[in-house]
N, C-alpha and C positions, 0 to 999 in steps of 0.2 A: 487641471484640476486634482486635488490631493484624494487619494484613495479612502474610504472609510476604513476604520480599525479593524483588524481581523478578530473573527469571533473565537474567543478560546476554548472552542469544541472541535475537534478534529477526528479524522480516522487514519488508521494504518490498515495498509491492504497488502498482504503477502501474496504475490502471484507466483503459482509454482505449477509445474508438470506433474500428472498423474504418478502416484508411487509405483514404481515397477520394481520387483526383487530387491525391496530395501532402497532403492534410490529415487530422488526426486530431486529435481533441479529449481532454484528460486531465482527469480528475476530481482536484480538490484540495480539502482540507478544511481549516478554520480551528480551531486548537486552542482548547477553552473555557478553560483555563489561562493561555493566553497571546494575546491579542488580536493580530492581525496575523501571527501564526505560521501559514502555509499549509504544507501539507504532503500527501504520499500517504498512504495508508492503511499504518500501521506498528503493531508490537505485540510483546509479548515472549513466548515459550513460557509456558503455565500449568505445564508439567511437564517434566523432564528429558528423559521418554522421549516427548514430542510431537514429531512429525516437523515439519519446516518446513513443509511442503505443508499438513499440519493446521494449525499456526498461521495460515498464510496465509488459509486457508478460514474459519476462526474469527474472525480479525481483520476480514476483508471483511464478513461477517455482521454482525458487533456494530457496526462502526462506519458502515457504509451501508445496512444492510437488505439488499443483495444476496447471494442465496445460491448458493453454487457446487456444482453435481453433484447437488444434491437433487431428487427429483421436483416437478414444478410443485405449488404451494400456491395457490389463489386470492389475488389481490392482494399476493403476494410475488415480487418480481424474481429470477428463476432463470437461471442461465446453466449451458451444460454444462461438465462438468470439464475437458473439453480445451481450454477457453476460457483456463485459468490455465495459464501458461507458466513452468515454473522455469528461470531464466537461468543456475542451477549457477555463481552469483557471489556471493562473500561479501566484505564488507570489515569491518576492525576499526576503530572510530574512539573517540574519548574521549567519554564520557558528558558532556554540558552539568552543569557543578556545581550548577546549580539543580534537577536531577533526580536528583542522586547519593544523596539520602535514601531513595529507594525501592528502593536495593540493598543487598546486606550491606556491612557496613563494610570499606573498603579496596577496593571495587568501583570502578574507574574506566574501563573499558574495555566495549565491548560488541561482539559479532559480528552483522552484519545480513546476511541472506541475501534475496536480490532476486527478484522475480517480476513478470508482468506479467499482466494480465487483461482481455480484450477482451469488452465488452459493446455491444450494439445502441444506437446513438444514441437518446437519448430514455429510456434506463433510469431509472427513479424511484430516488431516493436518501432513505433515511430515516436521519437522523443520530442518534448516541445523544447526547443533549443534556448530559450530564455530560462529554463528551470533546470533542465539536466544537460549533460554533454555525452554522457556515455552509459552503457548498459552491459551487465553481463548476467549469462545463466550459469549458475552455479550449485554444486551439489550443497544441499541446505545448511551443513554443517560449515562449508566453505564461506556461503553467503553471510551466515550469522557473524562468522569471525570477522569479516570485511566491513561491516557496518559500524558506524560511528556511535550509534546510541544505543545505550545498553537495553532499553526496553525494546528496539527493534531487534537485537541480538535475541533476547527472550522469547519474543513472538515466534521468531523463524524455528527457533529451538523446540519450541511447543508444538510446532505444525505436526509432526507425526501424530502425536497423541491426542491432539485434537481431531485430525482425521479420523484415528481408529474409534474416536467416542461418537464421531457423527455417522459412522458406518461399521458398527459391530460386526464381527465375523468376516469380515472382507479381509483377505490378504494385503498387507501395505507394502 
């Protein structure tokens, strides 16, 4: 059975540890279908009426095993719903030609909505092996430099300022 075409509306979730003395690590994951392509959590809506927040929560769980906002389950890393921050920021970009076959004919652009998710240092990660083969926790500047997507790099580099804006007066 053929999968329905992907919806050209997606999320980018930058997962990071709490900023401590100017240092903050960011999780990046390597794509299974493209060795050396490192990125943050990304994914498309499953349904047109799925909210971007629902998409972000689902994609984080699917791609990393981290559950956002659910009651604790033994051996499942869970973070409070408030740890997910909606940046209320969207970009529109051209879909890489290699992945256009996943969308309806003629679809060449995607709208991506940005989030960040703060998790405790040492949060375990369980990858979806069909999607990703490896993960790294790196200082945010190094994580940004390793990402293949310029918009993903930009989102990671914006992280300190976004966090400072959402918590004015708190040391970063």
